[in-house]
N, C-alpha and C positions, 0 to 999 in steps of 0.2 A: 355669584348671583344667579347665573343660569341654572346651576345645579339646585339651588334653593327653590327656584320657581318650578322646576320640574318635579321636585319632591312635593311641593305644595299641591301641584295639580294632581299628582297621583293619589295623595291622601284625600284631598277634597272630592275626588271622583267617587270615593267610597262613602264619605260621610254625608248624610242627608243635610240639605240646606238648613233645615230647622235646628240642627245641632249646633250651629254657630251663628254669630252675628254677620251681617252682610258687608261689613267693612273689611278691608284687606288686613288691617292690624289684628283684628280678632281672628281672621283666618290663619295668619301666621302663628298666633298663640295656640290655636288648636293643634297645628303640626308640632310645634316645639314641645307642648305639654305631652302629647302622645309619645313622641320619640325620645323624650327625656328618660323614659323608663328603660331604654335599651342600654345595656352595659357591656363592657368587655370583661371576660373571665379568663384569667391566666392561672395555671396550676403547675406545680412541680411535684412529680411523684416521689415517694420514698425511694431510697437508693435500690432496695431489693424488691421493688414492686413487681408482682406477677404480670401486671398489665403493660409493662414497658415494651415487651416483645411485639405487641400489636398496636399499642397506642402511643408509644414513645415516652420519654421521661418528662418532657415539657410540652404542655398543651395550651392552646388558646382558642377561644371561640366567643360566643355571645351569651347573653342571658337577659332576663327581664325582671325588673323590680315589680313584685306582685303584692307586696305588703311592706309597710315601713320597716326597714331593717332586714328584709328578706328578699333574696333573688332566686328565681327559678332558672335552671339551665338543664342541659342534657347531661345525663349522669357520667358518660364515659370521659368527659373532660376533667372530672374531679375525683374519680375513684382512685383510692390509694394515694391521695394527695398529701404531701408533706407541708406544702404551703399553697395558699390560694389568695389571689389578689383580684379585686373588682375595681374597675374604673367607671366612674359615673359620668353624667352628662356634662359636668364642668371640667372634665379631663383629670380630675384628682383621683388617685388610687388609694384604696383602703384595704386592709387585710380582711379576710373572711374565713369562716369555719364551716365545715360540712354539718348542716343541721340534720339532714336526712337524705337517704338514697333509697329509691324504690326500683328494684330490678324488674318488677312486673310491668311498670310503665316505661322505665328508662329515665325518669326524671330525677333530678337532685335539687335539694333546697339548701341554699347557703344563708348563713346568718352573717351579716356584715358587722364588723367589730368597731366601726367608727361611723359617724354621720355620712350618708351617701346622697349626692344630689340626684334629683329626679322625682317624678310623681308616679306612684304605682299604677300599672295597667289593670283595669278590671278584668276578671276572668270571664270569658264567654263560654258558650256551650256550642261545640261544633256539630252536635247531633242533628241539627236541622240545616246544616250547611249544604246547599244544593250543588250538584255538579255544574260546572261552568260559572259558578259564582266568583266574582273578582275578590281579591284580597291583596294585602300588602305584606311583603317580606322585608323585615328590617333587621339588619345585623350591625354590629359595632363598626364604626368607621365612617368617615365623610363620604357621602354618596352611596352607601351600601343599602339602598332602598329600591325595591323592584315591585312592579305590579305583576301579579300572576293570576292564573285561574285555577280553581279546583277542578281537576279532571277525573278524579276517581275517589270513592270512599269504599274501602274493602279491607279484608284482613291482611296483615303482614306477618309472615313467619320468618324469624331470623334464625340462623344456624346455631346461635349461642343460647338456646333454650329461651326464646323470646317470642311472644305472640301478642299482636295488637288485633283486636276484633274489628276495629273500624278506623284504620289509619287514614290520614289525609294525604292525598297525592296532588301535587301542583305542577303546572307548566307555565312558562318555560323554566328550565333549571337555573338556580342561583348557585354561585360557587362558595360563598361564605355561609354555609348552611348550619354548621354546628351551633346549636343553641339559638339560632335566629328566630325572631318572633313572627308569627303569622297573625296579622292584625285584620279584623273584620270591619264591616261597614259602620259600626257604632264605636269604633276605636277600642274594641275589646280584644284581649288575647285569645286567639283560637287554637294555637298550638305552638310547639317549639320544634325547630329543625333537627332532624336526626341523621338523614342519609341523602345521598344522591342515588337515583335508581335509573335503570335503563328502560323500564316498562311502566312509566307513570300512568298511562291511560288504561292499561290492563295487562294481565299476564299474557305473554307472547307477543306483545307489541314492541315496536322500536321507537319509543317516544320518551327520551330522557326527561327527568324531572326530579322533584324532591319529595321525600316522605317526612311528614310532620306528625308528632305525637299529639293527640287531642288534649286541649287544655283542661277539659272537664275532669281528666284523671288527676289533675293537680289538687283538686279540692280536698280529697281525703288525705293526701300527703301533707298539705299545709295545716289542716286541722289537727292531724296526728302529732306533728312535730312542734308546731307553734303553741298549740293549746295544751297538749298532753305530754310532749317531750318524748314520745316513743313511736315505734313503727305502727302503721295502720293494719293491725291484724297479724295472723301467723304467716310466717314465710313459706313460700312454695318449696317443694323438694327440688334440689339441684343435683345434677349428676356429673357435670363437667364434660358434657358431650357436645361437640360441634358436628352437626349432622345436616346434610343437604339432600334435598329430594331430587331425584333424577330418574326419569322414565318410570315413575310410580314406586321407586325404591328409595329407602332411607340409608344413604351411605355415610358412615362416620368418616369425616375428613380430618378430624383432630380431636385429641382428648387433652384436657387441662392437666398439666403435670402435677402429680400427687393428689388429684381430685378423685372423687369416688369411682368414676369409670376407669381411670388409670390404675387405681389400686385393685380393681376387680379384674384387670387383665384385658379390657377392651382396647383395641388398637385401630388406628386409621386403616380404612379398607374394609372393616367389618360392615355388615348390612344388618340393620335392626329390622327384624321381621315380626317381633311380638313383644308385648308387655303384659305380663301375667298370662291370662288366657285369651287376651285380645290381640287382634292383628290391626295395627294402625293403617289407615288408608292414605294418609298424607302426613306431612310434617306437623301441620296444625292439629290434626287428629291425634298424633302421638303426644303432643304437649297436653292437650285436653285430657287425655286418658291418664297421663302421668300425674297431673295436678289434681285430678279428681280423687286420687287415692289417699290424700291426706297432706299434712304439713311436713316441712323439712324434718328429717330424722327417720322417716319411714324406710322400710326395706322395699326395694323395687326389683322385681324379677324380670329380666330381659331375655329374649331369645335372639341370638345374632347368628348370621350366616358368615362363616369364614371359609372361603373356598367352596368346598362341597359339604362341609361339616356344619351342623347346627349345634351351637353351644348354648347351654343354659347358664346365665350369669346372675348372681344376686349382688346388688349394690346397696350400701347404706347411704341414703341421700343426706345432704346437709343444706343449711342456709348458705346461699352464695356469698353473703357477707363474711361468713367464717373463713372463706378461702382467701379473701383479700388481706393484704398486710396493712395494718393500721399505722398511723403516724405514731412514732415512739413518744412516750411521756416521760418526763424527768422529774 
C-alpha cells in the first residue's frame, strides 16, 4: 500500500488537477491506466547472432504499448531475436514479432501476436520539454517508478555510428533503464530509455543520469511499419566502425567482424582523419558528413592515420540490417 501511495503521489504531481476527478478512486484510475501501458520485453537471440558478444544471448527490459497490438522498445533488446515475449499489465505473457527496427533512432516496434492487457500511451513531443522539467520514469516491475528531472537536451554521439540531435538527459539515474518510459505531465510518452551516462548535466560534468530517445522519432516508425509495412525511407550508409572521440581525434576502437571497415582493412587503433576531401571536426561531424553522401550502398573514401602513415581506404557501405542475422524461417 505504501508503494502504491508513493507511486500515486509521483504521477499526480505531474498531472494537472483538471485532468482527473477529485476523488481518490479516480486518481488511482489515472495511475493504473497510465502505467498499464508499461510492459516487459524478453528476447532470445538467434544462436549465431553477431550481437551476442556485446548484448548477450538473452535480454530483458521494458517497452510501452503505443498502439493496440504494438509495443515500442529500445532496439538493442530485440535485434537478431529468435523469440520475443511481451508481458502485459495483467502479468500474462504473449509472443511478439519484430515489426520494425530503426537504427537511426534506436527504436524497435513489436507486433504482439495475441491480445495484450493495457491502454496505449499517447505519444508526446519532447521538443518543448524544458530543462529542469519533472517527468516520471516507469519500467516493468513492481515499484519501478521514479520521479526525475530533465537536466539537459543536447546531441548524443554513440561510437556505433549513432547520433541523436536532441537526446533527453535526466537525473537522478535509474537502474532499469532499457526501454523504460519517460512520461510527461499529461500522461504522454516523451521517450524511451537507452543508456546510463556519467555526464547527464553536460559534457565534462560528473553527474550520472540516463539518456532517453525522444518519442517524436517514433511517429515515422509507427506510420511506416503499421500503415505501410516497410521502413521509413532509405537506410543510412553503415561502415561497421566503432569510433571514439578523444582529444579532438577519432580513434577506431573496434571494427565489426566481416563488416565493410573490416573487409577494407581498417583496424582498431587507426585514427580517422578524413572522409572524402573533408576533415571531420568531431564524431558527430563525421557522422553528418558520412550520411550526407547518400544512402546505404555508396562508396566511402576514408583517410586514416596508422602510426605515422596516412592510408586512403575505400569502403562499400551497407544497410546495417544486412549485417545482422535474421531469425531462420522453415
